[in-house]
KOLVO-697553 format. One record per residue (C-alpha): residue number from 1; residue in one letter; x, y, z. Coordinates in steps of 0.5 Angstrom, whole numbers. Example, Ala and Ser with C-alpha at 12.3 -4.5 7.8 and 13.67 -1.06 7.14 Angstrom:
2
num=1 | residu=a | x=25 | y=-9 | z=16
num=2 | residu=s | x=27 | y=-2 | z=14
END
This chain:
514
num=1 | residu=m | x=-52 | y=-86 | z=-23
num=2 | residu=i | x=-59 | y=-86 | z=-23
num=3 | residu=q | x=-62 | y=-93 | z=-26
num=4 | residu=q | x=-69 | y=-94 | z=-28
num=5 | residu=q | x=-72 | y=-100 | z=-25
num=6 | residu=p | x=-79 | y=-103 | z=-27
num=7 | residu=v | x=-85 | y=-101 | z=-21
num=8 | residu=a | x=-92 | y=-103 | z=-22
num=9 | residu=n | x=-97 | y=-98 | z=-24
num=10 | residu=c | x=-91 | y=-93 | z=-25
num=11 | residu=g | x=-89 | y=-90 | z=-32
num=12 | residu=t | x=-82 | y=-90 | z=-33
num=13 | residu=g | x=-82 | y=-82 | z=-33
num=14 | residu=y | x=-85 | y=-82 | z=-26
num=15 | residu=f | x=-80 | y=-87 | z=-24
num=16 | residu=f | x=-74 | y=-83 | z=-26
num=17 | residu=i | x=-77 | y=-76 | z=-23
num=18 | residu=a | x=-78 | y=-80 | z=-16
num=19 | residu=h | x=-71 | y=-83 | z=-16
num=20 | residu=f | x=-69 | y=-76 | z=-18
num=21 | residu=l | x=-72 | y=-73 | z=-12
num=22 | residu=t | x=-70 | y=-78 | z=-8
num=23 | residu=a | x=-63 | y=-77 | z=-10
num=24 | residu=c | x=-64 | y=-69 | z=-9
num=25 | residu=q | x=-66 | y=-71 | z=-2
num=26 | residu=k | x=-60 | y=-75 | z=0
num=27 | residu=v | x=-56 | y=-69 | z=-2
num=28 | residu=a | x=-60 | y=-64 | z=2
num=29 | residu=r | x=-58 | y=-69 | z=8
num=30 | residu=v | x=-51 | y=-68 | z=7
num=31 | residu=i | x=-49 | y=-64 | z=13
num=32 | residu=i | x=-43 | y=-61 | z=16
num=33 | residu=t | x=-44 | y=-58 | z=22
num=34 | residu=i | x=-38 | y=-53 | z=24
num=35 | residu=v | x=-37 | y=-51 | z=32
num=36 | residu=g | x=-34 | y=-46 | z=35
num=37 | residu=l | x=-30 | y=-48 | z=41
num=38 | residu=g | x=-29 | y=-41 | z=44
num=39 | residu=p | x=-22 | y=-38 | z=46
num=40 | residu=g | x=-20 | y=-43 | z=51
num=41 | residu=s | x=-24 | y=-44 | z=57
num=42 | residu=i | x=-29 | y=-49 | z=57
num=43 | residu=n | x=-33 | y=-44 | z=61
num=44 | residu=h | x=-33 | y=-40 | z=54
num=45 | residu=l | x=-37 | y=-46 | z=50
num=46 | residu=s | x=-44 | y=-44 | z=48
num=47 | residu=l | x=-50 | y=-48 | z=50
num=48 | residu=a | x=-51 | y=-49 | z=43
num=49 | residu=a | x=-44 | y=-52 | z=42
num=50 | residu=w | x=-44 | y=-56 | z=48
num=51 | residu=r | x=-51 | y=-59 | z=46
num=52 | residu=k | x=-49 | y=-61 | z=39
num=53 | residu=l | x=-42 | y=-64 | z=42
num=54 | residu=q | x=-46 | y=-68 | z=47
num=55 | residu=s | x=-51 | y=-71 | z=41
num=56 | residu=c | x=-45 | y=-73 | z=36
num=57 | residu=d | x=-41 | y=-79 | z=36
num=58 | residu=s | x=-35 | y=-76 | z=34
num=59 | residu=v | x=-32 | y=-69 | z=33
num=60 | residu=y | x=-26 | y=-67 | z=28
num=61 | residu=l | x=-22 | y=-62 | z=31
num=62 | residu=r | x=-17 | y=-57 | z=27
num=63 | residu=t | x=-13 | y=-58 | z=33
num=64 | residu=a | x=-13 | y=-62 | z=39
num=65 | residu=r | x=-8 | y=-56 | z=42
num=66 | residu=h | x=-14 | y=-52 | z=45
num=67 | residu=p | x=-15 | y=-52 | z=53
num=68 | residu=c | x=-23 | y=-54 | z=53
num=69 | residu=v | x=-22 | y=-60 | z=48
num=70 | residu=s | x=-20 | y=-65 | z=55
num=71 | residu=e | x=-26 | y=-62 | z=58
num=72 | residu=l | x=-31 | y=-64 | z=52
num=73 | residu=p | x=-36 | y=-70 | z=54
num=74 | residu=a | x=-32 | y=-76 | z=55
num=75 | residu=s | x=-37 | y=-80 | z=50
num=76 | residu=i | x=-34 | y=-76 | z=44
num=77 | residu=r | x=-29 | y=-79 | z=39
num=78 | residu=r | x=-24 | y=-74 | z=38
num=79 | residu=i | x=-20 | y=-74 | z=31
num=80 | residu=s | x=-15 | y=-69 | z=31
num=81 | residu=f | x=-12 | y=-66 | z=24
num=82 | residu=d | x=-5 | y=-64 | z=28
num=83 | residu=e | x=-1 | y=-69 | z=24
num=84 | residu=v | x=-3 | y=-65 | z=18
num=85 | residu=y | x=1 | y=-59 | z=20
num=86 | residu=d | x=7 | y=-63 | z=20
num=87 | residu=a | x=6 | y=-66 | z=13
num=88 | residu=f | x=6 | y=-59 | z=10
num=89 | residu=d | x=11 | y=-53 | z=10
num=90 | residu=q | x=5 | y=-47 | z=8
num=91 | residu=f | x=-1 | y=-46 | z=12
num=92 | residu=e | x=-5 | y=-45 | z=6
num=93 | residu=q | x=-3 | y=-52 | z=4
num=94 | residu=v | x=-5 | y=-55 | z=11
num=95 | residu=y | x=-12 | y=-51 | z=11
num=96 | residu=s | x=-13 | y=-54 | z=4
num=97 | residu=e | x=-12 | y=-61 | z=6
num=98 | residu=i | x=-16 | y=-60 | z=12
num=99 | residu=a | x=-22 | y=-58 | z=8
num=100 | residu=k | x=-21 | y=-63 | z=3
num=101 | residu=r | x=-21 | y=-68 | z=8
num=102 | residu=v | x=-28 | y=-66 | z=12
num=103 | residu=l | x=-31 | y=-65 | z=5
num=104 | residu=e | x=-29 | y=-72 | z=3
num=105 | residu=m | x=-32 | y=-75 | z=10
num=106 | residu=a | x=-38 | y=-71 | z=9
num=107 | residu=r | x=-39 | y=-74 | z=2
num=108 | residu=r | x=-38 | y=-81 | z=5
num=109 | residu=d | x=-42 | y=-81 | z=12
num=110 | residu=g | x=-47 | y=-76 | z=10
num=111 | residu=e | x=-46 | y=-72 | z=16
num=112 | residu=v | x=-39 | y=-69 | z=20
num=113 | residu=v | x=-38 | y=-65 | z=26
num=114 | residu=y | x=-32 | y=-60 | z=25
num=115 | residu=a | x=-30 | y=-56 | z=31
num=116 | residu=v | x=-25 | y=-50 | z=31
num=117 | residu=p | x=-22 | y=-45 | z=36
num=118 | residu=g | x=-26 | y=-39 | z=37
num=119 | residu=d | x=-31 | y=-37 | z=32
num=120 | residu=p | x=-32 | y=-41 | z=25
num=121 | residu=r | x=-32 | y=-34 | z=22
num=122 | residu=v | x=-26 | y=-31 | z=25
num=123 | residu=g | x=-20 | y=-32 | z=22
num=124 | residu=e | x=-21 | y=-39 | z=20
num=125 | residu=a | x=-18 | y=-41 | z=13
num=126 | residu=s | x=-20 | y=-48 | z=13
num=127 | residu=v | x=-28 | y=-46 | z=14
num=128 | residu=a | x=-28 | y=-41 | z=9
num=129 | residu=k | x=-25 | y=-47 | z=4
num=130 | residu=i | x=-30 | y=-51 | z=6
num=131 | residu=l | x=-36 | y=-46 | z=5
num=132 | residu=d | x=-34 | y=-45 | z=-2
num=133 | residu=q | x=-33 | y=-52 | z=-4
num=134 | residu=a | x=-40 | y=-54 | z=0
num=135 | residu=r | x=-44 | y=-48 | z=-4
num=136 | residu=e | x=-41 | y=-51 | z=-10
num=137 | residu=e | x=-44 | y=-58 | z=-9
num=138 | residu=s | x=-50 | y=-56 | z=-5
num=139 | residu=m | x=-48 | y=-59 | z=1
num=140 | residu=a | x=-52 | y=-56 | z=7
num=141 | residu=v | x=-47 | y=-53 | z=13
num=142 | residu=e | x=-49 | y=-51 | z=20
num=143 | residu=i | x=-45 | y=-46 | z=23
num=144 | residu=i | x=-45 | y=-46 | z=31
num=145 | residu=p | x=-42 | y=-39 | z=33
num=146 | residu=g | x=-37 | y=-39 | z=39
num=147 | residu=i | x=-34 | y=-33 | z=42
num=148 | residu=s | x=-28 | y=-31 | z=38
num=149 | residu=f | x=-21 | y=-29 | z=41
num=150 | residu=i | x=-23 | y=-22 | z=40
num=151 | residu=e | x=-28 | y=-21 | z=46
num=152 | residu=p | x=-23 | y=-24 | z=51
num=153 | residu=c | x=-18 | y=-19 | z=48
num=154 | residu=l | x=-23 | y=-13 | z=49
num=155 | residu=t | x=-24 | y=-15 | z=56
num=156 | residu=l | x=-16 | y=-16 | z=58
num=157 | residu=l | x=-14 | y=-10 | z=54
num=158 | residu=g | x=-20 | y=-6 | z=57
num=159 | residu=i | x=-22 | y=-3 | z=50
num=160 | residu=d | x=-29 | y=-2 | z=46
num=161 | residu=a | x=-29 | y=-5 | z=40
num=162 | residu=l | x=-34 | y=1 | z=37
num=163 | residu=d | x=-28 | y=6 | z=38
num=164 | residu=g | x=-26 | y=4 | z=31
num=165 | residu=l | x=-22 | y=-2 | z=33
num=166 | residu=q | x=-19 | y=-5 | z=26
num=167 | residu=i | x=-19 | y=-13 | z=26
num=168 | residu=v | x=-13 | y=-15 | z=22
num=169 | residu=d | x=-9 | y=-22 | z=21
num=170 | residu=a | x=-2 | y=-21 | z=23
num=171 | residu=l | x=1 | y=-26 | z=18
num=172 | residu=d | x=-2 | y=-21 | z=12
num=173 | residu=v | x=1 | y=-15 | z=15
num=174 | residu=a | x=7 | y=-18 | z=16
num=175 | residu=a | x=8 | y=-20 | z=9
num=176 | residu=q | x=7 | y=-13 | z=6
num=177 | residu=y | x=11 | y=-7 | z=6
num=178 | residu=h | x=7 | y=-2 | z=9
num=179 | residu=p | x=1 | y=-4 | z=14
num=180 | residu=p | x=-6 | y=-3 | z=11
num=181 | residu=i | x=-8 | y=0 | z=17
num=182 | residu=n | x=-11 | y=7 | z=19
num=183 | residu=p | x=-7 | y=10 | z=24
num=184 | residu=a | x=-12 | y=14 | z=27
num=185 | residu=l | x=-16 | y=8 | z=30
num=186 | residu=p | x=-14 | y=3 | z=34
num=187 | residu=a | x=-12 | y=-4 | z=31
num=188 | residu=l | x=-12 | y=-11 | z=34
num=189 | residu=l | x=-7 | y=-16 | z=30
num=190 | residu=a | x=-9 | y=-23 | z=31
num=191 | residu=q | x=-4 | y=-29 | z=30
num=192 | residu=v | x=2 | y=-27 | z=32
num=193 | residu=y | x=4 | y=-34 | z=34
num=194 | residu=s | x=12 | y=-34 | z=34
num=195 | residu=r | x=18 | y=-29 | z=35
num=196 | residu=e | x=19 | y=-30 | z=27
num=197 | residu=v | x=12 | y=-27 | z=26
num=198 | residu=a | x=13 | y=-21 | z=31
num=199 | residu=s | x=20 | y=-20 | z=27
num=200 | residu=d | x=17 | y=-19 | z=20
num=201 | residu=l | x=11 | y=-15 | z=23
num=202 | residu=k | x=14 | y=-10 | z=27
num=203 | residu=l | x=19 | y=-8 | z=20
num=204 | residu=t | x=12 | y=-7 | z=17
num=205 | residu=l | x=9 | y=-3 | z=22
num=206 | residu=m | x=15 | y=1 | z=23
num=207 | residu=n | x=14 | y=4 | z=16
num=208 | residu=q | x=8 | y=8 | z=19
num=209 | residu=y | x=9 | y=8 | z=27
num=210 | residu=p | x=15 | y=10 | z=31
num=211 | residu=d | x=20 | y=5 | z=33
num=212 | residu=d | x=19 | y=7 | z=40
num=213 | residu=f | x=11 | y=7 | z=40
num=214 | residu=s | x=8 | y=4 | z=46
num=215 | residu=v | x=4 | y=-3 | z=44
num=216 | residu=m | x=1 | y=-9 | z=48
num=217 | residu=l | x=2 | y=-16 | z=47
num=218 | residu=a | x=-4 | y=-20 | z=49
num=219 | residu=h | x=-3 | y=-27 | z=51
num=220 | residu=s | x=-8 | y=-33 | z=52
num=221 | residu=a | x=-14 | y=-28 | z=52
num=222 | residu=g | x=-20 | y=-32 | z=55
num=223 | residu=n | x=-16 | y=-37 | z=59
num=224 | residu=e | x=-14 | y=-37 | z=66
num=225 | residu=d | x=-7 | y=-35 | z=65
num=226 | residu=a | x=-9 | y=-29 | z=61
num=227 | residu=r | x=-4 | y=-23 | z=61
num=228 | residu=v | x=-2 | y=-17 | z=58
num=229 | residu=e | x=5 | y=-15 | z=56
num=230 | residu=a | x=6 | y=-7 | z=55
num=231 | residu=l | x=13 | y=-5 | z=51
num=232 | residu=p | x=15 | y=-1 | z=45
num=233 | residu=l | x=14 | y=-3 | z=38
num=234 | residu=f | x=21 | y=-5 | z=36
num=235 | residu=e | x=22 | y=-10 | z=42
num=236 | residu=i | x=16 | y=-14 | z=41
num=237 | residu=d | x=20 | y=-20 | z=37
num=238 | residu=r | x=24 | y=-20 | z=44
num=239 | residu=s | x=18 | y=-22 | z=48
num=240 | residu=r | x=19 | y=-29 | z=51
num=241 | residu=q | x=12 | y=-30 | z=52
num=242 | residu=i | x=9 | y=-30 | z=45
num=243 | residu=d | x=6 | y=-37 | z=43
num=244 | residu=l | x=0 | y=-39 | z=39
num=245 | residu=t | x=-5 | y=-35 | z=43
num=246 | residu=t | x=-2 | y=-28 | z=42
num=247 | residu=s | x=-5 | y=-22 | z=39
num=248 | residu=l | x=-2 | y=-15 | z=38
num=249 | residu=y | x=-6 | y=-9 | z=40
num=250 | residu=l | x=-4 | y=-2 | z=37
num=251 | residu=p | x=-7 | y=4 | z=40
num=252 | residu=a | x=-9 | y=10 | z=36
num=253 | residu=l | x=-3 | y=14 | z=33
num=254 | residu=g | x=-7 | y=20 | z=34
num=255 | residu=e | x=-13 | y=23 | z=31
num=256 | residu=l | x=-10 | y=27 | z=26
num=257 | residu=s | x=-5 | y=22 | z=23
num=258 | residu=s | x=-9 | y=19 | z=18
num=259 | residu=f | x=-10 | y=20 | z=10
num=260 | residu=e | x=-17 | y=19 | z=12
num=261 | residu=a | x=-17 | y=25 | z=17
num=262 | residu=l | x=-14 | y=30 | z=12
num=263 | residu=q | x=-20 | y=28 | z=7
num=264 | residu=n | x=-25 | y=29 | z=12
num=265 | residu=i | x=-22 | y=36 | z=14
num=266 | residu=i | x=-22 | y=38 | z=6
num=267 | residu=a | x=-29 | y=36 | z=5
num=268 | residu=h | x=-31 | y=40 | z=11
num=269 | residu=l | x=-28 | y=46 | z=8
num=270 | residu=r | x=-31 | y=45 | z=2
num=271 | residu=s | x=-38 | y=44 | z=5
num=272 | residu=p | x=-43 | y=49 | z=6
num=273 | residu=e | x=-41 | y=49 | z=14
num=274 | residu=g | x=-34 | y=50 | z=12
num=275 | residu=c | x=-29 | y=56 | z=9
num=276 | residu=p | x=-32 | y=61 | z=4
num=277 | residu=w | x=-25 | y=62 | z=0
num=278 | residu=d | x=-24 | y=54 | z=0
num=279 | residu=r | x=-32 | y=53 | z=-3
num=280 | residu=e | x=-30 | y=58 | z=-9
num=281 | residu=q | x=-24 | y=55 | z=-11
num=282 | residu=t | x=-23 | y=51 | z=-18
num=283 | residu=h | x=-18 | y=47 | z=-21
num=284 | residu=l | x=-16 | y=53 | z=-25
num=285 | residu=s | x=-16 | y=58 | z=-19
num=286 | residu=l | x=-11 | y=53 | z=-15
num=287 | residu=r | x=-6 | y=52 | z=-21
num=288 | residu=p | x=-1 | y=58 | z=-18
num=289 | residu=f | x=-1 | y=55 | z=-11
num=290 | residu=l | x=0 | y=48 | z=-14
num=291 | residu=i | x=6 | y=50 | z=-18
num=292 | residu=e | x=9 | y=55 | z=-12
num=293 | residu=e | x=8 | y=49 | z=-7
num=294 | residu=a | x=12 | y=44 | z=-12
num=295 | residu=y | x=18 | y=49 | z=-12
num=296 | residu=e | x=18 | y=50 | z=-5
num=297 | residu=v | x=19 | y=42 | z=-4
num=298 | residu=l | x=24 | y=43 | z=-9
num=299 | residu=e | x=27 | y=49 | z=-4
num=300 | residu=s | x=27 | y=44 | z=2
num=301 | residu=l | x=30 | y=39 | z=-2
num=302 | residu=d | x=36 | y=43 | z=-4
num=303 | residu=a | x=37 | y=46 | z=3
num=304 | residu=g | x=37 | y=39 | z=6
num=305 | residu=d | x=32 | y=40 | z=11
num=306 | residu=p | x=28 | y=34 | z=13
num=307 | residu=q | x=23 | y=38 | z=17
num=308 | residu=a | x=22 | y=43 | z=12
num=309 | residu=l | x=21 | y=38 | z=7
num=310 | residu=c | x=16 | y=35 | z=12
num=311 | residu=q | x=12 | y=41 | z=12
num=312 | residu=e | x=12 | y=43 | z=5
num=313 | residu=m | x=10 | y=36 | z=3
num=314 | residu=g | x=4 | y=37 | z=7
num=315 | residu=d | x=3 | y=43 | z=3
num=316 | residu=l | x=4 | y=40 | z=-4
num=317 | residu=l | x=-1 | y=34 | z=-1
num=318 | residu=l | x=-6 | y=39 | z=1
num=319 | residu=q | x=-7 | y=42 | z=-7
num=320 | residu=i | x=-8 | y=35 | z=-9
num=321 | residu=l | x=-13 | y=34 | z=-4
num=322 | residu=l | x=-17 | y=40 | z=-6
num=323 | residu=h | x=-17 | y=39 | z=-13
num=324 | residu=t | x=-19 | y=32 | z=-12
num=325 | residu=q | x=-25 | y=34 | z=-7
num=326 | residu=i | x=-27 | y=39 | z=-13
num=327 | residu=a | x=-27 | y=33 | z=-17
num=328 | residu=i | x=-32 | y=30 | z=-12
num=329 | residu=d | x=-36 | y=36 | z=-12
num=330 | residu=d | x=-37 | y=37 | z=-19
num=331 | residu=g | x=-38 | y=29 | z=-20
num=332 | residu=e | x=-31 | y=28 | z=-24
num=333 | residu=f | x=-28 | y=23 | z=-20
num=334 | residu=h | x=-27 | y=20 | z=-13
num=335 | residu=m | x=-20 | y=19 | z=-9
num=336 | residu=a | x=-21 | y=12 | z=-10
num=337 | residu=d | x=-21 | y=13 | z=-17
num=338 | residu=v | x=-14 | y=17 | z=-17
num=339 | residu=l | x=-11 | y=11 | z=-12
num=340 | residu=k | x=-13 | y=6 | z=-16
num=341 | residu=h | x=-11 | y=9 | z=-23
num=342 | residu=l | x=-4 | y=10 | z=-19
num=343 | residu=n | x=-4 | y=3 | z=-16
num=344 | residu=e | x=-5 | y=0 | z=-23
num=345 | residu=k | x=0 | y=4 | z=-26
num=346 | residu=m | x=6 | y=3 | z=-21
num=347 | residu=i | x=4 | y=-5 | z=-22
num=348 | residu=h | x=4 | y=-5 | z=-29
num=349 | residu=r | x=10 | y=-1 | z=-30
num=350 | residu=h | x=14 | y=-6 | z=-26
num=351 | residu=p | x=13 | y=-13 | z=-29
num=352 | residu=h | x=20 | y=-14 | z=-26
num=353 | residu=v | x=17 | y=-14 | z=-19
num=354 | residu=w | x=10 | y=-16 | z=-20
num=355 | residu=g | x=10 | y=-19 | z=-27
num=356 | residu=d | x=14 | y=-25 | z=-30
num=357 | residu=a | x=19 | y=-20 | z=-33
num=358 | residu=p | x=26 | y=-22 | z=-32
num=359 | residu=k | x=29 | y=-19 | z=-25
num=360 | residu=t | x=35 | y=-14 | z=-27
num=361 | residu=g | x=39 | y=-8 | z=-24
num=362 | residu=d | x=41 | y=-5 | z=-30
num=363 | residu=f | x=38 | y=2 | z=-31
num=364 | residu=g | x=38 | y=2 | z=-38
num=365 | residu=q | x=34 | y=-5 | z=-38
num=366 | residu=l | x=29 | y=-2 | z=-33
num=367 | residu=s | x=28 | y=5 | z=-37
num=368 | residu=q | x=26 | y=0 | z=-43
num=369 | residu=i | x=21 | y=-4 | z=-39
num=370 | residu=w | x=18 | y=3 | z=-36
num=371 | residu=q | x=17 | y=6 | z=-43
num=372 | residu=a | x=14 | y=-1 | z=-46
num=373 | residu=a | x=9 | y=-1 | z=-41
num=374 | residu=k | x=7 | y=6 | z=-42
num=375 | residu=a | x=7 | y=5 | z=-50
num=376 | residu=a | x=2 | y=-1 | z=-48
num=377 | residu=e | x=-2 | y=3 | z=-44
num=378 | residu=r | x=-3 | y=8 | z=-49
num=379 | residu=a | x=-4 | y=3 | z=-54
num=380 | residu=e | x=-10 | y=0 | z=-50
num=381 | residu=a | x=-13 | y=6 | z=-49
num=382 | residu=d | x=-12 | y=8 | z=-56
num=383 | residu=a | x=-9 | y=14 | z=-55
num=384 | residu=a | x=-2 | y=14 | z=-59
num=385 | residu=p | x=1 | y=20 | z=-59
num=386 | residu=a | x=2 | y=24 | z=-65
num=387 | residu=s | x=9 | y=25 | z=-64
num=388 | residu=l | x=15 | y=22 | z=-60
num=389 | residu=l | x=15 | y=29 | z=-56
num=390 | residu=d | x=8 | y=29 | z=-54
num=391 | residu=g | x=7 | y=27 | z=-46
num=392 | residu=v | x=12 | y=32 | z=-44
num=393 | residu=p | x=8 | y=38 | z=-40
num=394 | residu=s | x=9 | y=44 | z=-44
num=395 | residu=g | x=8 | y=48 | z=-38
num=396 | residu=a | x=14 | y=45 | z=-34
num=397 | residu=p | x=20 | y=49 | z=-33
num=398 | residu=a | x=23 | y=51 | z=-40
num=399 | residu=l | x=30 | y=47 | z=-38
num=400 | residu=f | x=26 | y=41 | z=-36
num=401 | residu=v | x=22 | y=41 | z=-43
num=402 | residu=a | x=29 | y=42 | z=-47
num=403 | residu=q | x=32 | y=36 | z=-43
num=404 | residu=r | x=26 | y=31 | z=-44
num=405 | residu=y | x=25 | y=33 | z=-52
num=406 | residu=s | x=33 | y=32 | z=-53
num=407 | residu=a | x=33 | y=26 | z=-49
num=408 | residu=r | x=27 | y=23 | z=-53
num=409 | residu=a | x=29 | y=25 | z=-60
num=410 | residu=a | x=36 | y=21 | z=-58
num=411 | residu=k | x=33 | y=15 | z=-56
num=412 | residu=v | x=31 | y=14 | z=-64
num=413 | residu=g | x=38 | y=16 | z=-66
num=414 | residu=f | x=37 | y=23 | z=-67
num=415 | residu=d | x=43 | y=25 | z=-64
num=416 | residu=w | x=50 | y=26 | z=-65
num=417 | residu=t | x=55 | y=20 | z=-65
num=418 | residu=d | x=59 | y=23 | z=-59
num=419 | residu=v | x=60 | y=29 | z=-55
num=420 | residu=t | x=65 | y=32 | z=-60
num=421 | residu=g | x=59 | y=33 | z=-64
num=422 | residu=v | x=55 | y=37 | z=-59
num=423 | residu=e | x=61 | y=41 | z=-57
num=424 | residu=a | x=62 | y=43 | z=-65
num=425 | residu=k | x=55 | y=45 | z=-65
num=426 | residu=f | x=56 | y=49 | z=-59
num=427 | residu=e | x=61 | y=53 | z=-63
num=428 | residu=e | x=57 | y=54 | z=-69
num=429 | residu=e | x=51 | y=57 | z=-65
num=430 | residu=l | x=56 | y=61 | z=-61
num=431 | residu=a | x=59 | y=64 | z=-68
num=432 | residu=e | x=52 | y=65 | z=-70
num=433 | residu=v | x=50 | y=69 | z=-64
num=434 | residu=w | x=56 | y=74 | z=-65
num=435 | residu=s | x=55 | y=74 | z=-72
num=436 | residu=a | x=47 | y=76 | z=-71
num=437 | residu=e | x=46 | y=83 | z=-74
num=438 | residu=t | x=40 | y=85 | z=-69
num=439 | residu=d | x=38 | y=84 | z=-62
num=440 | residu=a | x=32 | y=80 | z=-64
num=441 | residu=q | x=37 | y=76 | z=-68
num=442 | residu=r | x=42 | y=75 | z=-63
num=443 | residu=i | x=36 | y=73 | z=-58
num=444 | residu=n | x=34 | y=68 | z=-62
num=445 | residu=e | x=41 | y=65 | z=-63
num=446 | residu=i | x=42 | y=65 | z=-56
num=447 | residu=g | x=36 | y=61 | z=-55
num=448 | residu=d | x=39 | y=56 | z=-60
num=449 | residu=l | x=45 | y=56 | z=-56
num=450 | residu=l | x=41 | y=55 | z=-49
num=451 | residu=f | x=38 | y=49 | z=-52
num=452 | residu=v | x=45 | y=46 | z=-55
num=453 | residu=l | x=48 | y=47 | z=-48
num=454 | residu=v | x=42 | y=43 | z=-45
num=455 | residu=n | x=44 | y=37 | z=-50
num=456 | residu=w | x=51 | y=38 | z=-48
num=457 | residu=l | x=49 | y=37 | z=-41
num=458 | residu=r | x=46 | y=31 | z=-43
num=459 | residu=w | x=52 | y=28 | z=-46
num=460 | residu=l | x=55 | y=30 | z=-39
num=461 | residu=g | x=50 | y=26 | z=-35
num=462 | residu=v | x=46 | y=31 | z=-33
num=463 | residu=d | x=39 | y=29 | z=-33
num=464 | residu=d | x=36 | y=35 | z=-29
num=465 | residu=p | x=39 | y=42 | z=-32
num=466 | residu=e | x=34 | y=45 | z=-28
num=467 | residu=s | x=37 | y=43 | z=-21
num=468 | residu=l | x=44 | y=44 | z=-24
num=469 | residu=l | x=42 | y=52 | z=-25
num=470 | residu=r | x=38 | y=52 | z=-18
num=471 | residu=e | x=45 | y=50 | z=-15
num=472 | residu=t | x=48 | y=55 | z=-19
num=473 | residu=n | x=43 | y=60 | z=-16
num=474 | residu=a | x=44 | y=58 | z=-9
num=475 | residu=k | x=51 | y=59 | z=-10
num=476 | residu=f | x=51 | y=66 | z=-13
num=477 | residu=y | x=46 | y=67 | z=-7
num=478 | residu=r | x=51 | y=65 | z=-2
num=479 | residu=r | x=57 | y=69 | z=-5
num=480 | residu=f | x=53 | y=75 | z=-6
num=481 | residu=r | x=50 | y=75 | z=1
num=482 | residu=h | x=58 | y=75 | z=3
num=483 | residu=v | x=59 | y=81 | z=-1
num=484 | residu=e | x=53 | y=85 | z=2
num=485 | residu=r | x=55 | y=83 | z=9
num=486 | residu=r | x=62 | y=86 | z=8
num=487 | residu=a | x=59 | y=92 | z=5
num=488 | residu=a | x=55 | y=93 | z=11
num=489 | residu=q | x=61 | y=92 | z=16
num=490 | residu=a | x=65 | y=97 | z=12
num=491 | residu=g | x=59 | y=102 | z=14
num=492 | residu=k | x=57 | y=104 | z=7
num=493 | residu=a | x=51 | y=102 | z=3
num=494 | residu=i | x=53 | y=96 | z=-2
num=495 | residu=s | x=51 | y=101 | z=-8
num=496 | residu=e | x=57 | y=106 | z=-5
num=497 | residu=h | x=62 | y=101 | z=-6
num=498 | residu=s | x=67 | y=101 | z=-12
num=499 | residu=l | x=66 | y=95 | z=-17
num=500 | residu=d | x=73 | y=93 | z=-15
num=501 | residu=e | x=71 | y=93 | z=-8
num=502 | residu=l | x=65 | y=88 | z=-9
num=503 | residu=e | x=69 | y=84 | z=-14
num=504 | residu=g | x=75 | y=83 | z=-8
num=505 | residu=w | x=69 | y=81 | z=-3
num=506 | residu=w | x=66 | y=76 | z=-9
num=507 | residu=q | x=73 | y=73 | z=-10
num=508 | residu=e | x=74 | y=72 | z=-2
num=509 | residu=a | x=67 | y=68 | z=-2
num=510 | residu=k | x=70 | y=64 | z=-7
num=511 | residu=r | x=76 | y=62 | z=-3
num=512 | residu=s | x=72 | y=61 | z=3
num=513 | residu=g | x=68 | y=55 | z=-1
num=514 | residu=l | x=61 | y=59 | z=-1
END
């Protein structure tokens, strides 16, 4: 607390200002010097770092387990924070505690020198915490850079960082389910310090890279015993050489293996240097292709053909990219907007995964959670539907729309009490078909009958009548092809055979399981 004291020839206000300025100067003199010790060998310690260490009485070390610590000037008192690692279970806690202690010593002593492996600005969580707090308290901080693990790894692996190298924390990747890495570019993952980390890491990476993808582990980069271990991705956690100095190098998976590469191709096609046809397309002109490609995906799914599915999914994705690039060209939105909206929606609609809703495996409860999240989104957007049936795309296949309409109505009690009710309704509608006096009336009644059939299927647990009918169509195709082949074997056109012959071959196909 600043206290006023009488001083000759000084007014009270002047004295207060003088003391305030003195206090500010004291705050400004509080300085934390953070020194980068380099990757290992004392030969990698910078001249600026050496001079600073020579001039100080003591240095606080994040860890004494660093090769160059034993070769620091003998006059320096070395205080290690290694015991903090034994006091906590989580690294986040360790780094918070170290930062707290460094700041406390800076406030107490007015100056502190804190040394960390590598470069203070590369993968040093304790440094980030110190800088954040020092900024809030207006403490002066000086950083003396050091060579990070990156430069020795580049030399050891024989790679160029400007070839698009991505630098990633292996711990962050291991904690995810899909790697945040562009596979078309190489990546260097730091802090693969144990086989347990390597095990978690490989599981995440194998969501994007082949199991047998050739990778390299870099050990002790920057030290005399530096070495590279080449092995397939699925074996990285079997390496017995992994230690605190290990990093993982992922070569590029392939030039055309990324989402970004596809975006670039589509943008090129739509550019003045691209394709005239692609430049002429609009959202409406592409509409038939979007529907067609979606059906081709369904066809590959029905066929159980993974290779065809892979190709057809690509064709469907092409339509999405084309529509997005048109929107970019017209100033409507960007791909980042599409992805952000989708990411936010998936997280918001799964509060039992990302939120505080109770965990559940009950599909009925999960459906209620999903619908509640959708309702909240509509309320927030002030876009409440006029009808419960709004939101079902009217341009979708009619069987799909019928199922969705009946299912939504059933959720609010507009449904039969049991399956016998819908069976009776079917009999009623069928009778109305037979009693219709004109073809137009009969067609109308058959439409009602079809809608009842969709409801009946819903009661029988069929939520996708469209797929059911596709399966029936496929069955008809197989059996009719059998009839065609038998007709051809008989040496006559199919139209030249009697209906009895054709029916016999049809029954033959049924008996054979087609």
